[in-house]
C-alpha positions in Angstrom: -6.7 -9.9 17.2 -6.1 -8.8 13.7 -2.6 -7.7 12.6 -0.9 -5.1 10.5 0.7 -7.0 7.6 3.9 -5.4 6.3 5.0 -6.8 2.9 8.8 -6.7 2.3 11.0 -7.9 -0.4 14.6 -7.4 -1.4 14.2 -3.8 -2.5 15.2 -0.6 -0.7 11.4 0.0 -0.2 11.3 -2.6 2.5 12.7 -0.1 5.1 10.0 2.4 4.1 7.3 -0.3 4.4 8.7 -1.2 7.8 8.7 2.4 9.1 5.2 3.0 7.8 4.0 -0.2 9.5 5.7 0.7 12.8 3.9 4.1 12.7 0.6 2.4 12.0 1.1 -0.2 14.7 1.7 2.4 17.3 -1.4 4.4 16.2 -3.7 1.3 16.1 -2.0 -0.5 19.1 -2.2 -3.9 17.3 0.4 -6.5 16.5 2.7 -6.1 13.5 3.5 -9.1 11.2 6.3 -8.7 8.7 5.7 -10.9 5.7 8.1 -12.0 3.0 6.8 -14.0 0.0 9.0 -15.9 -2.4 6.8 -15.7 -5.5 6.6 -19.1 -7.1 6.9 -17.4 -10.6 10.4 -16.4 -9.7 11.4 -19.1 -7.3 9.7 -22.4 -8.1 9.7 -25.1 -5.5 10.7 -27.7 -8.1 12.3 -27.1 -11.5 10.6 -27.8 -14.7 13.5 -27.6 -17.1 13.0 -30.8 -19.1 10.9 -29.1 -21.7 13.7 -26.6 -22.4 16.3 -29.2 -23.1 16.3 -30.4 -26.7 16.7 -33.9 -27.9 20.3 -35.0 -27.9 21.3 -32.7 -25.1 23.4 -34.3 -22.4 21.7 -35.4 -19.2 24.4 -33.7 -17.2 23.3 -30.3 -18.5 19.8 -30.9 -17.2 21.1 -31.9 -13.8 23.4 -28.8 -13.7 20.5 -26.5 -14.5 18.2 -28.1 -12.0 20.9 -27.8 -9.3 21.5 -24.2 -10.2 17.8 -23.4 -10.0 17.5 -25.1 -6.6 20.5 -23.3 -5.3 19.0 -19.9 -6.4 15.8 -20.7 -4.5 17.8 -21.7 -1.4 19.7 -18.4 -1.5 16.5 -16.4 -2.0 15.0 -18.2 1.0 18.1 -17.5 3.2 18.1 -13.8 2.0 14.5 -13.5 2.9 15.2 -14.8 6.5 17.9 -12.1 6.9 15.5 -9.4 5.6 12.9 -10.5 8.1 15.4 -10.5 11.0 16.7 -7.0 10.0 13.2 -5.5 9.8 12.2 -7.2 13.1 15.2 -5.6 14.8 14.3 -2.2 13.3 10.8 -2.5 14.7 12.2 -3.5 18.1 14.6 -0.6 18.2 11.6 1.8 17.5 9.6 0.5 20.4 7.7 -2.6 19.1 8.9 -5.6 21.1 6.4 -8.2 19.9 6.7 -8.4 16.2 5.7 -11.5 14.2 7.7 -12.6 11.1 6.5 -15.0 8.4 7.9 -16.3 5.2 5.8 -17.9 2.6 6.4 -19.6 -0.8 3.7 -19.1 -3.5 1.8 -16.6 -5.5 2.0 -13.1 -3.8 -1.7 -12.1 -4.1 -2.9 -15.6 -3.1 -0.6 -15.5 -0.1 -2.2 -12.2 1.0 -5.7 -13.6 0.4 -4.8 -16.7 2.6 -4.2 -14.4 5.6 -6.8 -11.7 4.8 -9.0 -12.8 7.7 -6.2 -11.7 10.1 -5.4 -8.5 8.3 -6.5 -5.2 9.8 -4.2 -3.0 7.6 -2.0 -4.1 4.7 1.1 -2.0 4.1 2.8 -2.4 0.8 5.5 -0.4 -1.1 4.8 1.7 -4.2 7.4 -0.4 -6.1 9.3 -3.6 -5.7 12.7 -5.1 -6.5 12.3 -4.7 -10.2 11.7 -0.9 -10.0 13.4 0.1 -6.8 15.7 2.6 -8.6 12.9 4.2 -10.6 11.2 6.9 -8.6 8.1 7.1 -10.7 7.6 3.4 -11.3 5.0 1.3 -9.4 5.2 -2.4 -8.6 3.9 -4.9 -11.1 1.4 -6.5 -8.6 0.3 -3.4 -6.8 -3.0 -2.9 -8.8 -3.9 -6.6 -8.3 -3.3 -6.3 -4.6 -5.5 -3.1 -4.4 -8.3 -4.8 -6.3 -8.1 -8.1 -4.4 -7.6 -7.3 -0.7 -10.6 -6.1 1.3 -8.6 -4.7 4.2 -7.5 -1.1 4.4 -4.3 -0.7 2.4 -1.5 1.8 3.0 0.7 2.3 0.0 4.1 3.4 1.3 6.3 5.8 -0.7 10.0 6.4 0.0 11.1 8.1 2.2 8.4 7.6 4.8 7.7 10.6 7.1 5.1 10.4 9.8 2.1 12.5 8.5 0.6 15.3 10.5 -2.2 15.9 7.9 -4.2 14.0 5.3 -6.3 15.0 2.3 -9.7 13.6 1.3 -10.9 14.4 -2.2 -14.6 14.9 -2.0 -17.2 15.1 -4.9 -20.5 15.4 -3.0 -21.7 11.9 -3.9 -23.1 9.3 -1.5 -19.8 7.4 -1.9 -17.9 10.4 -0.8 -20.1 10.8 2.2 -19.6 7.2 3.1 -15.9 7.7 2.8 -16.2 10.5 5.4 -18.0 8.2 7.8 -15.3 5.5 7.4 -12.5 8.1 7.8 -14.0 9.2 11.1 -13.9 5.6 12.3 -10.3 5.0 11.3 -8.0 5.3 14.3 -5.0 5.7 12.0 -6.2 9.2 11.3 -6.6 10.3 14.9 -4.8 13.5 15.7 -4.1 14.5 12.0 -5.5 17.6 10.4 -7.9 16.9 7.6 -7.9 18.8 4.3 -11.3 18.3 2.8 -10.9 19.2 -0.9 -13.4 19.4 -3.7 -12.7 20.2 -7.4 -15.4 22.5 -8.7 -17.4 21.2 -11.7 -20.8 21.9 -13.4 -22.7 20.5 -10.4 -23.2 22.5 -7.2 -22.2 20.2 -4.4 -21.4 22.9 -1.9 -24.1 21.9 0.6 -22.9 18.3 0.7 -19.3 19.5 1.0 -20.2 21.6 4.1 -22.2 18.7 5.6 -19.1 16.5 5.3 -17.0 19.1 7.0 -19.5 19.4 9.8 -19.4 15.6 10.3 -15.7 15.6 10.6 -15.7 18.5 13.1 -18.4 16.7 15.1 -15.9 13.9 15.5 -13.3 16.3 16.9 -11.2 16.3 13.7 -9.5 19.5 12.7 -10.7 20.4 9.2 -9.6 22.8 6.5 -12.1 23.1 3.7 -11.1 24.1 0.2 -12.9 24.1 -3.1 -10.5 24.3 -6.0 -10.7 24.5 -9.8 -9.0 22.8 -12.7 -8.3 19.4 -14.0 -9.1 16.9 -11.2 -5.7 15.2 -11.2 -3.4 18.2 -11.5 -5.5 20.3 -9.1 -5.5 17.7 -6.3 -1.8 16.9 -6.7 -1.0 20.7 -6.8 -3.0 21.3 -3.6 -1.4 18.4 -1.8 2.1 19.5 -2.7 1.5 23.2 -2.0 0.1 22.5 1.4 2.7 19.8 2.3 0.0 17.2 3.1 1.5 13.9 4.4 -1.2 11.4 3.4 -3.9 11.0 0.8 -7.0 9.1 1.8 -9.4 7.6 -0.7 -12.2 5.1 -1.0 -11.7 1.8 -2.8 -15.2 1.1 -4.0 -18.0 3.0 -5.7 -18.4 4.8 -9.0 -18.1 8.4 -8.1 -16.0 10.8 -10.2 -13.3 10.7 -7.6 -13.4 6.9 -7.4 -13.0 6.6 -11.1 -10.1 9.0 -10.9 -8.3 7.1 -8.2 -9.2 3.4 -9.0 -10.1 3.8 -12.7 -7.8 4.4 -15.6 -5.9 7.2 -13.6 -4.8 5.0 -10.7 -1.4 4.3 -12.2 -0.9 8.0 -12.9 -1.8 9.0 -9.3 0.5 6.3 -7.8 3.2 7.3 -10.2 3.2 11.0 -9.4 2.3 10.9 -5.7 5.2 11.6 -3.3 3.2 10.8 -0.2 1.6 7.6 1.1 -1.9 6.7 0.0 -4.5 5.1 2.4 -7.3 3.1 0.7 -10.2 2.8 3.1 -12.5 -0.2 2.6 
């Protein structure tokens, strides 16, 4: 059976990721694995300091620097184990008794690719340790993860509140229609109200829009339809905020106008400004 993979680090976002993962695990009724990766770029297994020690430097200095680097890695490893234990206890307290924990050492994206075959849903925070106190910042590896991992990805945003509704941005293209089909098959969205939203442009896509709404209703999903006007980014964000929508759902592939908006040059802007989680459906 595939797992939900919750990626935690030393930031305050770890609790948010854990809570989002617990919610998802209960909805999907599948195991939760909490993953902590010591990235080799920050915590190398072995030190390579000889090149930074100039000729004539004392050998003791090199030994001291090596020992310091090794001690830092050991402390990071120990800290990670405590984090995993804390998050596991949090999940247990919220009704998930059988939680798996795993710690790995290596490149973060490569580590996720190594376990991709067992991943049903990846949950990752909007920001990591380096940006945990910056509310509009996104993690340095987030885009690489989104582009590399083929599983559904839930980008958690602090604080996490269980959503009662979600928004799908629709543009009438074949890609958008495929997104509707995939959303219908996604158990994570069961029981949530769907806001199907289209930003009006020079092309009349009304018929496709109503076809999409009909598909959702045929799958017993409560649907609210809305065609709005304005700049695509500001119009969608305004609608989501004004209607207190708890989750934004988008596709990860294709070349539609909405796809270019979400995963093109405006991805960073959307992730930066969004105050609710984003679910990327593969």
